[in-house]
N, C-alpha and C positions, 0 to 999 in steps of 0.2 A: 258861837252859835248862832244860826239864823233865827229870825222871829218864829218861823214854823216849828223848828226844833225846840225852841224855849216853851212854846204853846203845848207841843206834845209832851215834853217832859212834865210840865205843870199838870196837864190832863191825866198822864199816867199816874202820877202821885195822888190825884184826887179820885180817879175812877178806876184804878187799877190796869192791868195789861189789857190792851184794846182787843186782842184775840179771844180773851176770856170773856171780856163783857160783851163782845159781839155774839158769841156762842149763847150766852144767856139770853140775850135780847132776841136773837132768832128763834131759839127754843120757845120763848113766851109768845112770840107773834105766831109761830106754826100753830100753838094750841088755840090761839084766837081764831086764825083762819080756819083750822080744822072744825072747831066748833060752830062757826058761822056756816061754813059748807053743809055740815050734817043736818042743820037746821033749815037749810035753803033761805038764809037770812042775809040780806043785803043792806048794808048801812049807808047813810049819806056820806059824801066824802069827808065831811069835817068830823063825823063820829068816828070813821075809820081811823082817820089820822090822828085824832086825839088819843084814841085807845092805843094805837101803835107808838105814839110819843110817850105816853104813860108807861107802856111796857119797857120802852128804852130807858126810862128814867128808873124804873124799879131795877132793871138789870144793873144800871150804873150803881144804885144803892146797894145792891146785893154784892156786887163785885168791888166796890170802892168804899168810900167814906160815907157810912150810914148816918153820920152826924152833920153832913153838909146841907144846911137848911135849904139852899135854893134847889137842890133836887126836889125836896117836898113842896116847896113853894110852886115849882114848875107843873107838878102833878096837878095841884089844885087848879092852876091857871088853865091848863088843857081842858079840864072837866068844865070849868066856868065858862069857856068859850062856847061849849056846845049847849050848856045850860041856858047861857044868854040868848043864843039863836033860837033855842026852842021856845024862849019867852019873847020872841019878837025884837031882840037887841042883836044886830049884827055888827061885828067888828071887823 
Protein backbone atom coordinates (compact mmCIF):
# COMPACT_ATOMS: atom_id res chain seq x y z
CA UNK A 1 0.00 0.00 0.00
CA UNK A 2 1.41 3.43 -0.95
CA UNK A 3 1.69 6.35 1.44
CA UNK A 4 -1.27 8.01 -0.28
CA UNK A 5 -3.37 4.86 0.00
CA UNK A 6 -2.59 4.48 3.68
CA UNK A 7 -3.40 8.15 4.30
CA UNK A 8 -6.73 7.81 2.47
CA UNK A 9 -7.59 4.68 4.44
CA UNK A 10 -6.81 6.44 7.73
CA UNK A 11 -8.82 9.54 6.73
CA UNK A 12 -11.74 7.38 5.65
CA UNK A 13 -11.76 5.71 9.04
CA UNK A 14 -11.65 9.09 10.78
CA UNK A 15 -13.95 11.17 8.57
CA UNK A 16 -16.15 8.66 6.77
CA UNK A 17 -16.55 8.21 3.03
CA UNK A 18 -15.17 11.17 1.10
CA UNK A 19 -18.15 11.47 -1.26
CA UNK A 20 -20.55 11.70 1.68
CA UNK A 21 -18.35 14.19 3.54
CA UNK A 22 -17.92 16.28 0.38
CA UNK A 23 -21.68 16.30 -0.16
CA UNK A 24 -22.32 17.57 3.37
CA UNK A 25 -19.53 20.16 3.08
CA UNK A 26 -20.77 21.51 -0.25
CA UNK A 27 -24.36 21.70 1.03
CA UNK A 28 -23.24 23.77 4.01
CA UNK A 29 -21.09 26.04 1.81
CA UNK A 30 -24.01 26.51 -0.59
CA UNK A 31 -26.16 27.75 2.32
CA UNK A 32 -23.43 30.21 3.31
CA UNK A 33 -23.01 31.44 -0.25
CA UNK A 34 -26.76 31.85 -0.77
CA UNK A 35 -27.25 33.70 2.52
CA UNK A 36 -24.41 36.10 1.75
CA UNK A 37 -25.67 36.65 -1.80
CA UNK A 38 -29.27 37.49 -0.82
CA UNK A 39 -27.91 40.00 1.69
CA UNK A 40 -25.47 41.40 -0.90
CA UNK A 41 -22.77 40.87 1.67
CA UNK A 42 -19.13 40.37 0.78
CA UNK A 43 -16.66 39.11 3.35
CA UNK A 44 -12.94 39.72 3.54
CA UNK A 45 -11.02 36.75 2.09
CA UNK A 46 -9.88 35.51 5.51
CA UNK A 47 -13.44 35.63 6.84
CA UNK A 48 -14.81 33.75 3.82
CA UNK A 49 -12.07 31.14 3.99
CA UNK A 50 -12.41 30.69 7.75
CA UNK A 51 -16.16 30.16 7.48
CA UNK A 52 -15.74 27.69 4.63
CA UNK A 53 -13.06 25.77 6.54
CA UNK A 54 -15.26 25.72 9.63
CA UNK A 55 -18.10 24.30 7.52
CA UNK A 56 -15.69 21.73 6.08
CA UNK A 57 -14.74 20.68 9.62
CA UNK A 58 -18.42 20.54 10.64
CA UNK A 59 -19.11 18.23 7.70
CA UNK A 60 -16.26 15.98 8.83
CA UNK A 61 -17.68 15.87 12.35
CA UNK A 62 -21.18 15.08 11.09
CA UNK A 63 -19.95 12.40 8.67
CA UNK A 64 -17.18 10.89 10.76
CA UNK A 65 -15.77 10.73 14.26
CA UNK A 66 -17.50 13.42 16.32
CA UNK A 67 -15.15 12.69 19.23
CA UNK A 68 -11.99 13.56 17.32
CA UNK A 69 -10.86 16.61 19.27
CA UNK A 70 -8.61 17.94 16.51
CA UNK A 71 -11.65 18.80 14.39
CA UNK A 72 -13.10 20.91 17.20
CA UNK A 73 -9.71 22.49 17.83
CA UNK A 74 -9.40 23.42 14.15
CA UNK A 75 -12.80 25.15 14.20
CA UNK A 76 -11.68 27.29 17.13
CA UNK A 77 -8.40 28.02 15.34
CA UNK A 78 -10.03 29.33 12.16
CA UNK A 79 -12.31 31.61 14.18
CA UNK A 80 -9.33 32.79 16.24
CA UNK A 81 -7.38 33.78 13.11
CA UNK A 82 -10.17 36.16 12.06
CA UNK A 83 -10.68 37.44 15.60
CA UNK A 84 -6.97 38.17 15.90
CA UNK A 85 -6.84 40.01 12.56
CA UNK A 86 -9.84 42.13 13.56
CA UNK A 87 -7.97 43.00 16.76
CA UNK A 88 -4.85 44.02 14.84
CA UNK A 89 -2.89 40.78 15.18
CA UNK A 90 -2.09 39.24 11.79
CA UNK A 91 -0.67 35.74 11.54
